[in-house]
N, C-alpha and C positions, 0 to 999 in steps of 0.2 A: 969417837964418843963411844966408850966402852957399854955392854950391856950391863942392866939392873939384875939384880938376884931375881927379882920376879920374870924378865926375859928368860934367863937360865931356866928357871921353873918349867914357864912354860914348854921351852925346846925340850926339856927331859920328859916332861909329859907327853908329848907328841911324839917322842921317840918309843914311849914306854907303849902308848896306844897300838903304834906302828905295827911294834915287835908282836902285841898281841893280836893283831888282826892277822897278821901272816902266817898265827898258828890255827886258825878258823878257814875251814876248807870254804865255807860259804862266803868269805872275803877276797878269794882268789879274784881276778879281773873278769874271769868270766861265770863269777857265781852269782847267786841269787842276792846277796849281800845280807849281813848281819843286823839284827834290831839295835838300837842304842843301849838297853837293859842287857841285852847278849855280851855287846863289848865290855859294859860297865862291870860286867859280876868278873868276867874273863882278865881285867884290868886291875881289879880289887879297889876300883874308885868309889863304889858305892857308901857312902856317908848315915850312920844310923840314925838319920832326919827325918821325920815325916814330911817336912816340907822342903826336901831338898830338891826331889823331880828329877834326876838324873842331869842337873845343870852342868856339871863340871865336865861331863862325858859329854854330853852336848856340844858344848863350849869347843872343846879341843876337836871333836869331830867336824864341826864346822869353820876352824882355822885351818884343820887339815884339807878340807874341801876347797878353803880360799887358796891353799897353797897349791891344788892340785896333785895332792898326794892321793887322795879318794874321791870315788864318786859318790854323791849324795844320789840313791834312788827315790826317786819321789813315787807316793803310790797312787792309782788311779783316783779320781775325784771322790769316790764315794766311799774310799776306805782311807783309814789312818795308819801310820806308822812308817817314817821312813826307813831305809836302810842303806848299808852303806860298804863299800867294797873299794878294795885299794885299785888303784890305776896299775898300768903295767910297770909303769917306770919303780912307782913304790913297792912292788912286791917281789923285788929282787932282794 
């Protein structure tokens, strides 16, 4: 079965986000990680909608986490804001 155009688009977005993360020092495997909004600005995926709330970027980052390409760093219980960094394999 061949991939749909939607699956191709998701794969392209994943590659785009990974490429942008490779250019952010905080996204290195030993870095502190970057926030969703920082990655969104770097990738140009922000949409000028008041209700969008970073969902496109968050969805792609979640998929990359499920793929094992990035680490999702959870904040301490009292704080907000996940951070994202590359795994050693994805950093290459």
